[in-house]
N, C-alpha and C positions, 0 to 999 in steps of 0.2 A: 288761646291759640299759641303753638310754640313758634318759636324764631325759626324762620326758614334761613338756612346758610347759604350764602352765595357759592356757586360753583367755584372750584379751585382752579383758576385758569392755568395757574403753572402746573399742577398736576396733569391737566389735559394735554398742555403743550409737551410736558416731558413724555407722555404715553405716545404721542404722536411722532416725536423724534425717535423713540425707541423702536415704534413700528417701521418707520423707515430704515432704521439701521437693522433690525432682526428680520422678519419675514421677508422684506425686499431683497436684502443681500442672500437669503438663504435661497429664494426662488432663482436669482441669478446663478448661484453657484451650482445649482442642480440643473441649469440650462433650462428652466421652465419660462423665465423672463429673459428676453435678448439683453445682452450686457449693455448695449447702446441706450436702450430705453431706461434701464435701471440708472445709468450714470447720469442722465438729465435729471431724473425724478428725485434720487438720492442727493446729489449735490446741491441742486437748486431748491429742493424742498427742505434741507437741512439747513441751507444758508437762510433762507425765508423764515423759517420758524425760530432758528436760533436769535436773528435779527429782531423778530417781534417780541421774544422773551427780553432782549436786552432794552428794547424801547420802553416795554411794559414795566420794567423794574429798574429804570434808568436811576431812580434817586436811591437804589439800594443795591447797587452792582457789588460793591465790596462784600456784601454778604455772600454772594455767590462767587467770591474768588476773582472776580473781573475787575481789574485795577485799570488806570487810564490806558497803560502802554498796551495791555491786553486787548482793550477796546480797539485801539488803533491798529492793532494786527488784524483783527477780525474785518474791521471795515475796509481795509486796504488789501485784504488776502487776494481778491481777484487781480489786482495790479502786481502782486508777486508772481501769480500765474503767467502773467503776460512777460515779465522779466525772464521767466523759466522757458519761455519760447514755447508755450503749451498751445499753440495756435489750433491744433486739431481738436481741441476740447470744444465741443458744441455749445457748453453750457458757459464759456469764459464770458463773453460779452453780455450775457444775460445777467451773470452774477455781478459784473461790473456796474450795470444799471442799477441792480438791487442794492449794492454797497453804498453807491452815490445818494440814492433815494433815502436809505436810512441814516446816512450821515446828514443830509439835509433836515430830515424829520427830527433827528436828536437835538441838532443845534439850532433849529429854528423854533418849531412847534413844541418841542420837547424841552426847549430852553436848558440843554445839558451844559454843564460847565466842568471842565476838568479839575478834579480836587485830588491832589497827591497827599496822601496821609503821611503825618510826620512819623519819621522812623530813625532809629539810631544809625548814625553813619556807618558803624562797625557791623550792624545787622545787614545792611544793603551791600557792603563789601563782601561779607561772608557768603550771603546768598548768591551773590554774581560770581564769586570765585567757585563756589560749590557747583554751579550751574555749568560754568566753563569746564570744569573737572569732569563731570559727569558726561558733557557732550564727548569728550576725548576718551574716557575710560570705558562706558558702558558699551560702545560698538566694538571694542576690541574684546571685552569680556563675553559679549554675545557671540562673537565670531569663534571665540575659543570654546564655549558651550556647544556650539553648532559642529565642533569638531574641524575647524579651519577649512570649510569648503571652498571651492573655487569653481566658478562657471565661466566658460569661454565666451567672450563678446569682443568681437574685432572693433566695435565703435567705441569712441571717446566716451568717457565718463565724466562730464562736466559738473563739478561738485557744485558750484554756486547755483548753477540752473536746477539740479535736482533737489538741492536744499530749498529752494523758494518754492518749487513745485510741492514738496511735502508739507511746508508751512501753508501753502494756500488749500491743501485738499486735506489730508489726514488730521494734520494738528488742529485745523479751524472747525472741521466738523466733528471732532472727537472731544478735544480738550473743554469746550464750553459746555458740552453735554454731561459728560461722566464726572469732571472734576470741577465744573462750574455750578450750573444750575441743579444737577443732581445732589451735589454736594451740599450745596445751601439749603435745598428742601429737605433732605434728611437731618440737616442740623437744625433746622426750624422745628422740626418733629420731636426733638430733644435726644436724637440719637448720638451717642458719644462718637468722637473723631475716629477713634480706633476702628470702630465697627463700620463707619462710614468708608473708610479707607478700604476696608475687606469688602464691602458691598461693591463699591465702584469697580474694584479690582475684578471682582467675579462677574460683574455684568459686561466689563470691558472684555474679559477674556471669552466669555460665551459669544460676545458680539464678533468675535474673530473665528467662530466655530468652522467656517469654511476653510480654514487652514488645518483642520484636524487630521488631514492625511499626511502632513509634513512632519509627524512624529515629535522630536525633541523641540521642534520649532514652536509647535502649538502647546505642548505639555509642560514646557519649562520656560522659554523665552517670553511667550506673552503673558503669562501670569507675573512673572518676574518684573517684567516693564510696566504692567499695570499697578503693581505694588510701589514700584520705585516712584512712577509718576505721581501716585497718590500720596506718597511721603513727602515728595517735593512740595506739592500744593498744601499739604498740612503744615510743612515747616515754614514756607514763604507766604502763605495766605494770597497767593496769586498764581494764576494759570500762565502768566507770561513765562515764568521759568520751565513749567511743563510743556508749553508750546516750543520752546526753543530745544529743549532736550529731546522732545518726541520727534521732531523733524530731523535732529542730528542723528539720533539713533537710526531711523529709517535710512538715512542718507548715507552714513559712514559704514554701517554695518554692510550694506549692498556694495559699497565702494571697495571693501576689503575682499570681497568674493571676485571682483573684477581685476584686481591687481596685476596678477601674472599674464593678463592678456590685454592690458592696455598698450596703446601705442603712442 
């Protein structure tokens, strides 16, 4: 009798996350599924599945570019949403409960202990400097690529609050998936880092297909950002940096469009 291989739980979970990301968002963009329902299913479902993947692979998180700081950012994500004043989000307190539950499971039953890999101080400083530089330069570059567009908005644009919101939503739902577990899964299959970077960028780009009607924003900005975020993770071996850059790009690129109309 042949050896029966156990089902690959990671693969199944990745497929489930991609299903939440692709068909569900497409249905919403086509107005087939109400946005309110999608919002709850997508955010909560993604947070739960990602949390389960983290718990199941808690002893090998570095393989998936999830360093201790990235893990802390994930677990505390709902609290960043609270700081953002995102009280209208019906998933907020549900995600707070989920985050607390996963933290308790990790540090008690899972016996997880933070382990910081030894790294050259010069490398740490270089990665930090590069991250800060990209947070400042990329939004300006994107604004220029878009043709310096402006939109009128009489309301104040509170950068800290918007940044916290982006960290708690886009960065948390996308970075662990595309540049965390997907990256580690493909690497385990023997695929070279260059191809992994291209694959994740392609999937990330297609995952934003509902922006296809925005012209240059979809055809240039999104694939460019996907490649950049992939390169950041390839270089730093941590989605911590890509989470921060991702949140900053979304925040400051939007801020630049509002500048002429801010009060």
